[in-house]
PDB file with one MODEL, atoms N, CA, C and O in Angstrom:
MODEL        1
ATOM      1  N   VAL A   1     -12.377   4.587  -5.216  1.00  0.00           N
ATOM      2  CA  VAL A   1     -10.931   3.627  -5.930  1.00  0.00           C
ATOM      3  C   VAL A   1     -11.609   2.615  -5.040  1.00  0.00           C
ATOM      4  O   VAL A   1     -12.172   2.906  -3.984  1.00  0.00           O
ATOM      5  N   ARG A   2     -11.501   1.274  -5.604  1.00  0.00           N
ATOM      6  CA  ARG A   2     -11.777  -0.302  -5.043  1.00  0.00           C
ATOM      7  C   ARG A   2     -10.675  -0.680  -4.323  1.00  0.00           C
ATOM      8  O   ARG A   2      -9.680  -0.826  -5.032  1.00  0.00           O
ATOM      9  N   PRO A   3     -10.494  -0.913  -3.015  1.00  0.00           N
ATOM     10  CA  PRO A   3      -9.108  -1.934  -2.363  1.00  0.00           C
ATOM     11  C   PRO A   3      -9.175  -2.819  -3.158  1.00  0.00           C
ATOM     12  O   PRO A   3     -10.177  -3.257  -3.722  1.00  0.00           O
ATOM     13  N   ILE A   4      -7.791  -3.228  -3.276  1.00  0.00           N
ATOM     14  CA  ILE A   4      -7.528  -4.438  -3.950  1.00  0.00           C
ATOM     15  C   ILE A   4      -7.423  -5.336  -2.654  1.00  0.00           C
ATOM     16  O   ILE A   4      -6.758  -4.960  -1.688  1.00  0.00           O
ATOM     17  N   ARG A   5      -8.119  -6.563  -2.671  1.00  0.00           N
ATOM     18  CA  ARG A   5      -8.215  -7.415  -1.427  1.00  0.00           C
ATOM     19  C   ARG A   5      -6.997  -8.340  -1.601  1.00  0.00           C
ATOM     20  O   ARG A   5      -6.349  -8.520  -2.632  1.00  0.00           O
ATOM     21  N   ALA A   6      -6.745  -9.105   0.091  1.00  0.00           N
ATOM     22  CA  ALA A   6      -5.608  -9.164  -0.023  1.00  0.00           C
ATOM     23  C   ALA A   6      -5.193 -10.960  -1.041  1.00  0.00           C
ATOM     24  O   ALA A   6      -4.104 -11.403  -1.405  1.00  0.00           O
ATOM     25  N   GLU A   7      -6.258 -11.398  -1.155  1.00  0.00           N
ATOM     26  CA  GLU A   7      -6.127 -12.337  -2.000  1.00  0.00           C
ATOM     27  C   GLU A   7      -5.686 -12.588  -3.331  1.00  0.00           C
ATOM     28  O   GLU A   7      -5.212 -13.615  -3.816  1.00  0.00           O
ATOM     29  N   GLU A   8      -6.033 -10.943  -4.080  1.00  0.00           N
ATOM     30  CA  GLU A   8      -5.586 -10.662  -5.358  1.00  0.00           C
ATOM     31  C   GLU A   8      -3.812 -10.348  -4.940  1.00  0.00           C
ATOM     32  O   GLU A   8      -2.989 -10.495  -5.844  1.00  0.00           O
ATOM     33  N   VAL A   9      -3.485 -10.052  -3.972  1.00  0.00           N
ATOM     34  CA  VAL A   9      -2.304  -9.696  -3.893  1.00  0.00           C
ATOM     35  C   VAL A   9      -1.132 -11.206  -3.938  1.00  0.00           C
ATOM     36  O   VAL A   9       0.030 -11.264  -4.339  1.00  0.00           O
ATOM     37  N   ASP A  10      -2.116 -12.397  -3.294  1.00  0.00           N
ATOM     38  CA  ASP A  10      -1.633 -13.566  -2.972  1.00  0.00           C
ATOM     39  C   ASP A  10      -1.288 -14.298  -4.349  1.00  0.00           C
ATOM     40  O   ASP A  10      -0.421 -15.155  -4.524  1.00  0.00           O
ATOM     41  N   GLU A  11      -2.380 -13.630  -5.505  1.00  0.00           N
ATOM     42  CA  GLU A  11      -2.513 -14.677  -6.689  1.00  0.00           C
ATOM     43  C   GLU A  11      -1.431 -13.996  -7.875  1.00  0.00           C
ATOM     44  O   GLU A  11      -0.985 -14.520  -8.896  1.00  0.00           O
ATOM     45  N   ALA A  12      -1.188 -12.523  -7.266  1.00  0.00           N
ATOM     46  CA  ALA A  12       0.226 -12.056  -8.435  1.00  0.00           C
ATOM     47  C   ALA A  12       0.675 -12.882  -9.094  1.00  0.00           C
ATOM     48  O   ALA A  12       0.981 -13.989  -8.650  1.00  0.00           O
ATOM     49  N   HIS A  13       0.835 -12.474 -10.473  1.00  0.00           N
ATOM     50  CA  HIS A  13       2.335 -12.811 -11.487  1.00  0.00           C
ATOM     51  C   HIS A  13       2.132 -12.165 -12.136  1.00  0.00           C
ATOM     52  O   HIS A  13       1.250 -11.319 -12.281  1.00  0.00           O
ATOM     53  N   GLY A  14       3.338 -12.618 -12.893  1.00  0.00           N
ATOM     54  CA  GLY A  14       4.280 -11.694 -14.020  1.00  0.00           C
ATOM     55  C   GLY A  14       5.275 -10.704 -13.060  1.00  0.00           C
ATOM     56  O   GLY A  14       5.517 -11.130 -11.930  1.00  0.00           O
ATOM     57  N   PRO A  15       5.712  -9.730 -13.362  1.00  0.00           N
ATOM     58  CA  PRO A  15       6.637  -8.638 -13.551  1.00  0.00           C
ATOM     59  C   PRO A  15       6.224  -8.120 -12.384  1.00  0.00           C
ATOM     60  O   PRO A  15       7.108  -7.714 -11.630  1.00  0.00           O
ATOM     61  N   ALA A  16       4.653  -7.996 -11.910  1.00  0.00           N
ATOM     62  CA  ALA A  16       4.397  -7.239 -10.337  1.00  0.00           C
ATOM     63  C   ALA A  16       4.587  -8.255  -9.256  1.00  0.00           C
ATOM     64  O   ALA A  16       4.838  -7.922  -8.098  1.00  0.00           O
ATOM     65  N   ALA A  17       4.463  -9.522  -9.653  1.00  0.00           N
ATOM     66  CA  ALA A  17       4.415 -10.417  -8.411  1.00  0.00           C
ATOM     67  C   ALA A  17       5.437 -10.328  -7.238  1.00  0.00           C
ATOM     68  O   ALA A  17       5.246 -10.941  -6.188  1.00  0.00           O
ATOM     69  N   PRO A  18       6.864  -9.300  -7.519  1.00  0.00           N
ATOM     70  CA  PRO A  18       7.627  -9.330  -6.225  1.00  0.00           C
ATOM     71  C   PRO A  18       7.228  -8.376  -5.909  1.00  0.00           C
ATOM     72  O   PRO A  18       7.720  -8.196  -4.795  1.00  0.00           O
ATOM     73  N   TYR A  19       6.450  -7.343  -6.210  1.00  0.00           N
ATOM     74  CA  TYR A  19       6.122  -5.956  -5.540  1.00  0.00           C
ATOM     75  C   TYR A  19       5.235  -6.380  -4.469  1.00  0.00           C
ATOM     76  O   TYR A  19       5.145  -5.856  -3.359  1.00  0.00           O
ATOM     77  N   ALA A  20       4.623  -7.327  -4.888  1.00  0.00           N
ATOM     78  CA  ALA A  20       3.591  -7.587  -4.079  1.00  0.00           C
ATOM     79  C   ALA A  20       3.534  -8.273  -3.112  1.00  0.00           C
ATOM     80  O   ALA A  20       2.722  -8.256  -2.187  1.00  0.00           O
ATOM     81  N   ALA A  21       4.551  -9.016  -3.323  1.00  0.00           N
ATOM     82  CA  ALA A  21       5.057  -9.655  -2.219  1.00  0.00           C
ATOM     83  C   ALA A  21       6.188  -9.292  -1.390  1.00  0.00           C
ATOM     84  O   ALA A  21       6.668 -10.063  -0.560  1.00  0.00           O
ATOM     85  N   VAL A  22       6.638  -8.059  -1.625  1.00  0.00           N
ATOM     86  CA  VAL A  22       7.427  -7.390  -0.636  1.00  0.00           C
ATOM     87  C   VAL A  22       6.588  -6.460   0.364  1.00  0.00           C
ATOM     88  O   VAL A  22       6.780  -6.308   1.570  1.00  0.00           O
ATOM     89  N   GLY A  23       5.616  -5.881  -0.444  1.00  0.00           N
ATOM     90  CA  GLY A  23       4.333  -5.395  -0.011  1.00  0.00           C
ATOM     91  C   GLY A  23       3.925  -5.792   0.911  1.00  0.00           C
ATOM     92  O   GLY A  23       4.023  -5.161   1.963  1.00  0.00           O
ATOM     93  N   ARG A  24       3.201  -7.225   0.815  1.00  0.00           N
ATOM     94  CA  ARG A  24       2.771  -8.233   1.735  1.00  0.00           C
ATOM     95  C   ARG A  24       3.619  -8.238   3.320  1.00  0.00           C
ATOM     96  O   ARG A  24       3.263  -8.148   4.495  1.00  0.00           O
ATOM     97  N   ALA A  25       5.121  -8.422   2.477  1.00  0.00           N
ATOM     98  CA  ALA A  25       5.686  -8.818   3.722  1.00  0.00           C
ATOM     99  C   ALA A  25       6.246  -7.928   4.597  1.00  0.00           C
ATOM    100  O   ALA A  25       6.966  -8.186   5.562  1.00  0.00           O
ATOM    101  N   LEU A  26       5.701  -6.380   4.021  1.00  0.00           N
ATOM    102  CA  LEU A  26       6.393  -5.145   5.093  1.00  0.00           C
ATOM    103  C   LEU A  26       5.157  -5.240   5.762  1.00  0.00           C
ATOM    104  O   LEU A  26       5.319  -5.300   6.981  1.00  0.00           O
ATOM    105  N   ILE A  27       3.996  -5.274   5.407  1.00  0.00           N
ATOM    106  CA  ILE A  27       2.800  -4.857   6.472  1.00  0.00           C
ATOM    107  C   ILE A  27       2.470  -5.764   7.465  1.00  0.00           C
ATOM    108  O   ILE A  27       1.877  -5.559   8.524  1.00  0.00           O
ATOM    109  N   GLU A  28       3.018  -7.016   6.903  1.00  0.00           N
ATOM    110  CA  GLU A  28       2.933  -8.288   8.021  1.00  0.00           C
ATOM    111  C   GLU A  28       3.744  -8.059   9.181  1.00  0.00           C
ATOM    112  O   GLU A  28       3.495  -8.503  10.302  1.00  0.00           O
ATOM    113  N   ARG A  29       4.725  -7.346   8.862  1.00  0.00           N
ATOM    114  CA  ARG A  29       5.589  -7.113   9.814  1.00  0.00           C
ATOM    115  C   ARG A  29       5.843  -5.485  10.732  1.00  0.00           C
ATOM    116  O   ARG A  29       6.690  -5.269  11.598  1.00  0.00           O
ATOM    117  N   ALA A  30       4.814  -4.533  10.191  1.00  0.00           N
ATOM    118  CA  ALA A  30       4.751  -3.318  10.750  1.00  0.00           C
ATOM    119  C   ALA A  30       3.858  -2.776  11.264  1.00  0.00           C
ATOM    120  O   ALA A  30       2.759  -3.093  10.807  1.00  0.00           O
ATOM    121  N   ASP A  31       3.861  -1.928  12.202  1.00  0.00           N
ATOM    122  CA  ASP A  31       2.864  -1.574  12.900  1.00  0.00           C
ATOM    123  C   ASP A  31       2.222   0.086  12.081  1.00  0.00           C
ATOM    124  O   ASP A  31       1.029   0.387  12.099  1.00  0.00           O
ATOM    125  N   LEU A  32       3.012   0.721  11.608  1.00  0.00           N
ATOM    126  CA  LEU A  32       3.138   2.074  11.194  1.00  0.00           C
ATOM    127  C   LEU A  32       3.798   1.736   9.399  1.00  0.00           C
ATOM    128  O   LEU A  32       4.653   0.925   9.040  1.00  0.00           O
ATOM    129  N   LEU A  33       3.111   2.576   8.706  1.00  0.00           N
ATOM    130  CA  LEU A  33       3.717   2.368   6.859  1.00  0.00           C
ATOM    131  C   LEU A  33       3.862   3.824   6.465  1.00  0.00           C
ATOM    132  O   LEU A  33       2.867   4.524   6.277  1.00  0.00           O
ATOM    133  N   LEU A  34       5.067   4.270   6.343  1.00  0.00           N
ATOM    134  CA  LEU A  34       5.284   5.454   5.980  1.00  0.00           C
ATOM    135  C   LEU A  34       5.545   5.574   4.352  1.00  0.00           C
ATOM    136  O   LEU A  34       6.350   4.817   3.810  1.00  0.00           O
ATOM    137  N   CYS A  35       4.633   6.819   3.425  1.00  0.00           N
ATOM    138  CA  CYS A  35       4.438   6.262   2.428  1.00  0.00           C
ATOM    139  C   CYS A  35       4.415   7.750   1.657  1.00  0.00           C
ATOM    140  O   CYS A  35       3.728   8.722   1.970  1.00  0.00           O
ATOM    141  N   VAL A  36       5.554   7.614   0.344  1.00  0.00           N
ATOM    142  CA  VAL A  36       5.724   9.016  -0.400  1.00  0.00           C
ATOM    143  C   VAL A  36       4.890   8.363  -1.551  1.00  0.00           C
ATOM    144  O   VAL A  36       5.216   7.422  -2.274  1.00  0.00           O
ATOM    145  N   TRP A  37       3.811   9.045  -1.543  1.00  0.00           N
ATOM    146  CA  TRP A  37       2.985   8.713  -2.582  1.00  0.00           C
ATOM    147  C   TRP A  37       1.803  10.178  -3.124  1.00  0.00           C
ATOM    148  O   TRP A  37       1.334  11.066  -2.411  1.00  0.00           O
ATOM    149  N   ASN A  38       1.623   9.946  -4.593  1.00  0.00           N
ATOM    150  CA  ASN A  38       0.981  10.870  -5.312  1.00  0.00           C
ATOM    151  C   ASN A  38      -0.342  10.827  -5.139  1.00  0.00           C
ATOM    152  O   ASN A  38      -0.919  11.910  -5.240  1.00  0.00           O
ATOM    153  N   GLY A  39      -0.846  10.086  -4.958  1.00  0.00           N
ATOM    154  CA  GLY A  39      -2.152   9.631  -4.444  1.00  0.00           C
ATOM    155  C   GLY A  39      -3.063   9.013  -5.603  1.00  0.00           C
ATOM    156  O   GLY A  39      -4.283   8.848  -5.621  1.00  0.00           O
ATOM    157  N   SER A  40      -2.092   8.723  -6.565  1.00  0.00           N
ATOM    158  CA  SER A  40      -3.069   7.714  -7.539  1.00  0.00           C
ATOM    159  C   SER A  40      -3.811   6.623  -7.441  1.00  0.00           C
ATOM    160  O   SER A  40      -3.417   5.986  -6.464  1.00  0.00           O
ATOM    161  N   PRO A  41      -4.614   6.140  -7.926  1.00  0.00           N
ATOM    162  CA  PRO A  41      -5.236   4.807  -8.002  1.00  0.00           C
ATOM    163  C   PRO A  41      -4.374   3.595  -8.058  1.00  0.00           C
ATOM    164  O   PRO A  41      -3.166   3.823  -7.997  1.00  0.00           O
ATOM    165  N   PRO A  42      -4.750   2.344  -8.162  1.00  0.00           N
ATOM    166  CA  PRO A  42      -3.764   1.249  -7.882  1.00  0.00           C
ATOM    167  C   PRO A  42      -3.792   1.277  -9.601  1.00  0.00           C
ATOM    168  O   PRO A  42      -4.710   1.766 -10.260  1.00  0.00           O
ATOM    169  N   ARG A  43      -2.421   0.561 -10.224  1.00  0.00           N
ATOM    170  CA  ARG A  43      -2.346   0.421 -11.267  1.00  0.00           C
ATOM    171  C   ARG A  43      -1.939  -1.295 -11.464  1.00  0.00           C
ATOM    172  O   ARG A  43      -1.978  -1.915 -12.527  1.00  0.00           O
ATOM    173  N   GLY A  44      -1.681  -1.648 -10.577  1.00  0.00           N
ATOM    174  CA  GLY A  44      -1.273  -3.105 -10.749  1.00  0.00           C
ATOM    175  C   GLY A  44      -0.645  -3.593  -9.189  1.00  0.00           C
ATOM    176  O   GLY A  44       0.008  -2.854  -8.453  1.00  0.00           O
ATOM    177  N   PRO A  45      -0.918  -4.638  -8.977  1.00  0.00           N
ATOM    178  CA  PRO A  45      -0.506  -5.272  -7.561  1.00  0.00           C
ATOM    179  C   PRO A  45       1.031  -4.954  -6.832  1.00  0.00           C
ATOM    180  O   PRO A  45       2.000  -5.277  -7.519  1.00  0.00           O
ATOM    181  N   GLY A  46       1.303  -4.346  -5.493  1.00  0.00           N
ATOM    182  CA  GLY A  46       2.053  -4.200  -5.230  1.00  0.00           C
ATOM    183  C   GLY A  46       2.587  -2.699  -5.380  1.00  0.00           C
ATOM    184  O   GLY A  46       3.639  -2.175  -5.014  1.00  0.00           O
ATOM    185  N   GLY A  47       1.661  -2.291  -5.939  1.00  0.00           N
ATOM    186  CA  GLY A  47       1.719  -0.633  -6.052  1.00  0.00           C
ATOM    187  C   GLY A  47       1.473   0.141  -4.406  1.00  0.00           C
ATOM    188  O   GLY A  47       1.035  -0.416  -3.399  1.00  0.00           O
ATOM    189  N   THR A  48       1.859   1.389  -4.538  1.00  0.00           N
ATOM    190  CA  THR A  48       2.045   2.272  -3.123  1.00  0.00           C
ATOM    191  C   THR A  48       0.463   2.179  -2.711  1.00  0.00           C
ATOM    192  O   THR A  48       0.143   2.162  -1.522  1.00  0.00           O
ATOM    193  N   SER A  49      -0.318   2.132  -3.555  1.00  0.00           N
ATOM    194  CA  SER A  49      -1.743   2.896  -3.079  1.00  0.00           C
ATOM    195  C   SER A  49      -2.333   1.119  -2.428  1.00  0.00           C
ATOM    196  O   SER A  49      -2.982   0.824  -1.425  1.00  0.00           O
ATOM    197  N   GLU A  50      -1.816   0.362  -3.399  1.00  0.00           N
ATOM    198  CA  GLU A  50      -2.432  -1.043  -2.633  1.00  0.00           C
ATOM    199  C   GLU A  50      -1.731  -1.530  -1.403  1.00  0.00           C
ATOM    200  O   GLU A  50      -2.237  -2.456  -0.769  1.00  0.00           O
ATOM    201  N   VAL A  51      -0.660  -1.010  -1.031  1.00  0.00           N
ATOM    202  CA  VAL A  51       0.004  -1.735   0.065  1.00  0.00           C
ATOM    203  C   VAL A  51      -0.913  -0.838   1.299  1.00  0.00           C
ATOM    204  O   VAL A  51      -1.600  -1.268   2.226  1.00  0.00           O
ATOM    205  N   ALA A  52      -0.607   0.535   0.884  1.00  0.00           N
ATOM    206  CA  ALA A  52      -1.215   0.962   1.764  1.00  0.00           C
ATOM    207  C   ALA A  52      -2.756   0.907   2.433  1.00  0.00           C
ATOM    208  O   ALA A  52      -3.080   1.185   3.588  1.00  0.00           O
ATOM    209  N   ALA A  53      -3.641   0.429   1.255  1.00  0.00           N
ATOM    210  CA  ALA A  53      -5.095  -0.119   1.894  1.00  0.00           C
ATOM    211  C   ALA A  53      -4.977  -1.350   2.366  1.00  0.00           C
ATOM    212  O   ALA A  53      -5.760  -1.604   3.281  1.00  0.00           O
ATOM    213  N   LEU A  54      -4.155  -2.320   1.999  1.00  0.00           N
ATOM    214  CA  LEU A  54      -3.899  -3.547   3.029  1.00  0.00           C
ATOM    215  C   LEU A  54      -3.484  -3.203   4.329  1.00  0.00           C
ATOM    216  O   LEU A  54      -3.815  -3.868   5.310  1.00  0.00           O
ATOM    217  N   MET A  55      -2.735  -2.140   4.390  1.00  0.00           N
ATOM    218  CA  MET A  55      -2.019  -1.501   6.049  1.00  0.00           C
ATOM    219  C   MET A  55      -3.236  -1.458   6.415  1.00  0.00           C
ATOM    220  O   MET A  55      -3.622  -2.244   7.280  1.00  0.00           O
ATOM    221  N   LEU A  56      -4.139  -0.500   5.820  1.00  0.00           N
ATOM    222  CA  LEU A  56      -5.464   0.016   6.714  1.00  0.00           C
ATOM    223  C   LEU A  56      -6.359  -1.058   6.857  1.00  0.00           C
ATOM    224  O   LEU A  56      -7.010  -1.127   7.899  1.00  0.00           O
ATOM    225  N   GLU A  57      -6.490  -1.863   6.026  1.00  0.00           N
ATOM    226  CA  GLU A  57      -7.427  -3.167   6.368  1.00  0.00           C
ATOM    227  C   GLU A  57      -6.554  -3.882   7.503  1.00  0.00           C
ATOM    228  O   GLU A  57      -7.397  -4.452   8.195  1.00  0.00           O
ATOM    229  N   ARG A  58      -5.545  -4.088   7.933  1.00  0.00           N
ATOM    230  CA  ARG A  58      -5.208  -5.128   9.010  1.00  0.00           C
ATOM    231  C   ARG A  58      -4.644  -4.016  10.131  1.00  0.00           C
ATOM    232  O   ARG A  58      -3.712  -4.101  10.931  1.00  0.00           O
ATOM    233  N   GLY A  59      -5.526  -3.019   9.878  1.00  0.00           N
ATOM    234  CA  GLY A  59      -5.391  -2.203  11.431  1.00  0.00           C
ATOM    235  C   GLY A  59      -4.407  -1.258  11.601  1.00  0.00           C
ATOM    236  O   GLY A  59      -4.466  -0.654  12.672  1.00  0.00           O
ATOM    237  N   GLY A  60      -3.273  -0.876  10.640  1.00  0.00           N
ATOM    238  CA  GLY A  60      -2.217  -0.377  10.801  1.00  0.00           C
ATOM    239  C   GLY A  60      -2.160   1.224  10.549  1.00  0.00           C
ATOM    240  O   GLY A  60      -3.138   1.787  10.056  1.00  0.00           O
ATOM    241  N   LEU A  61      -1.298   1.753  10.806  1.00  0.00           N
ATOM    242  CA  LEU A  61      -1.498   3.324  10.361  1.00  0.00           C
ATOM    243  C   LEU A  61      -0.693   3.597   8.936  1.00  0.00           C
ATOM    244  O   LEU A  61      -0.017   2.691   8.450  1.00  0.00           O
ATOM    245  N   VAL A  62      -0.785   4.699   8.388  1.00  0.00           N
ATOM    246  CA  VAL A  62      -0.316   5.364   7.489  1.00  0.00           C
ATOM    247  C   VAL A  62       0.082   6.492   7.419  1.00  0.00           C
ATOM    248  O   VAL A  62      -0.779   7.372   7.429  1.00  0.00           O
ATOM    249  N   LEU A  63       1.328   6.834   7.337  1.00  0.00           N
ATOM    250  CA  LEU A  63       2.028   8.050   7.395  1.00  0.00           C
ATOM    251  C   LEU A  63       2.035   8.683   5.963  1.00  0.00           C
ATOM    252  O   LEU A  63       3.096   8.418   5.400  1.00  0.00           O
ATOM    253  N   TRP A  64       1.501   9.157   5.480  1.00  0.00           N
ATOM    254  CA  TRP A  64       1.169   9.521   4.047  1.00  0.00           C
ATOM    255  C   TRP A  64       1.918  11.160   3.450  1.00  0.00           C
ATOM    256  O   TRP A  64       1.131  12.087   3.640  1.00  0.00           O
ATOM    257  N   ILE A  65       3.195  11.572   2.826  1.00  0.00           N
ATOM    258  CA  ILE A  65       4.163  12.175   2.735  1.00  0.00           C
ATOM    259  C   ILE A  65       3.456  12.263   0.919  1.00  0.00           C
ATOM    260  O   ILE A  65       3.621  11.442   0.017  1.00  0.00           O
ATOM    261  N   ALA A  66       2.582  13.717   0.893  1.00  0.00           N
ATOM    262  CA  ALA A  66       1.852  13.664  -0.516  1.00  0.00           C
ATOM    263  C   ALA A  66       2.890  14.422  -1.644  1.00  0.00           C
ATOM    264  O   ALA A  66       3.432  15.513  -1.464  1.00  0.00           O
ATOM    265  N   VAL A  67       2.981  13.839  -2.462  1.00  0.00           N
ATOM    266  CA  VAL A  67       3.996  13.970  -3.568  1.00  0.00           C
ATOM    267  C   VAL A  67       3.414  15.622  -4.098  1.00  0.00           C
ATOM    268  O   VAL A  67       2.270  15.550  -4.546  1.00  0.00           O
ATOM    269  N   GLY A  68       3.953  16.925  -4.113  1.00  0.00           N
ATOM    270  CA  GLY A  68       3.709  17.653  -4.413  1.00  0.00           C
ATOM    271  C   GLY A  68       2.926  18.799  -4.205  1.00  0.00           C
ATOM    272  O   GLY A  68       2.693  19.873  -4.759  1.00  0.00           O
ATOM    273  N   ALA A  69       2.503  17.971  -2.877  1.00  0.00           N
ATOM    274  CA  ALA A  69       1.443  18.966  -1.739  1.00  0.00           C
ATOM    275  C   ALA A  69       2.321  19.400  -0.679  1.00  0.00           C
ATOM    276  O   ALA A  69       3.538  19.295  -0.829  1.00  0.00           O
ATOM    277  N   PRO A  70       1.742  19.955   0.553  1.00  0.00           N
ATOM    278  CA  PRO A  70       2.245  20.648   1.313  1.00  0.00           C
ATOM    279  C   PRO A  70       1.641  19.441   2.476  1.00  0.00           C
ATOM    280  O   PRO A  70       0.529  18.945   2.296  1.00  0.00           O
ATOM    281  N   GLY A  71       2.435  19.076   3.570  1.00  0.00           N
ATOM    282  CA  GLY A  71       2.218  18.656   4.800  1.00  0.00           C
ATOM    283  C   GLY A  71       2.477  17.004   4.919  1.00  0.00           C
ATOM    284  O   GLY A  71       3.092  16.502   3.978  1.00  0.00           O
ATOM    285  N   VAL A  72       2.050  16.125   6.012  1.00  0.00           N
ATOM    286  CA  VAL A  72       2.055  14.955   6.223  1.00  0.00           C
ATOM    287  C   VAL A  72       0.301  14.582   6.637  1.00  0.00           C
ATOM    288  O   VAL A  72      -0.372  15.393   7.273  1.00  0.00           O
ATOM    289  N   LYS A  73      -0.163  13.470   6.239  1.00  0.00           N
ATOM    290  CA  LYS A  73      -1.283  12.768   6.801  1.00  0.00           C
ATOM    291  C   LYS A  73      -1.163  11.436   7.307  1.00  0.00           C
ATOM    292  O   LYS A  73      -0.602  10.447   6.836  1.00  0.00           O
ATOM    293  N   LEU A  74      -1.925  11.648   8.558  1.00  0.00           N
ATOM    294  CA  LEU A  74      -1.858  10.292   9.200  1.00  0.00           C
ATOM    295  C   LEU A  74      -3.397   9.532   9.044  1.00  0.00           C
ATOM    296  O   LEU A  74      -4.359   9.883   9.727  1.00  0.00           O
ATOM    297  N   VAL A  75      -3.445   8.630   8.211  1.00  0.00           N
ATOM    298  CA  VAL A  75      -4.464   7.917   7.688  1.00  0.00           C
ATOM    299  C   VAL A  75      -4.287   6.521   8.899  1.00  0.00           C
ATOM    300  O   VAL A  75      -3.338   5.779   9.154  1.00  0.00           O
ATOM    301  N   ALA A  76      -5.892   6.636   9.524  1.00  0.00           N
ATOM    302  CA  ALA A  76      -5.996   5.464  10.549  1.00  0.00           C
ATOM    303  C   ALA A  76      -7.373   4.878   9.990  1.00  0.00           C
ATOM    304  O   ALA A  76      -7.881   3.887  10.516  1.00  0.00           O
TER     305      ALA A  76
ENDMDL
END
């Protein structure tokens, strides 16, 4: 899965633009991202996989609670 670049989030238009903006604002202010995610690849700007990838690009930590799977994963 190709990570989505920060520039692509900034250029998001249409119905996904607010989600991309919220995800960007979140990772700019956080050191740790807690996400409940099914592990699916990105389907558009602002989704969980995109926000998690951007968080990791910034050097933050992602605590992933996988939907339908036991346990929690810390991704660094």
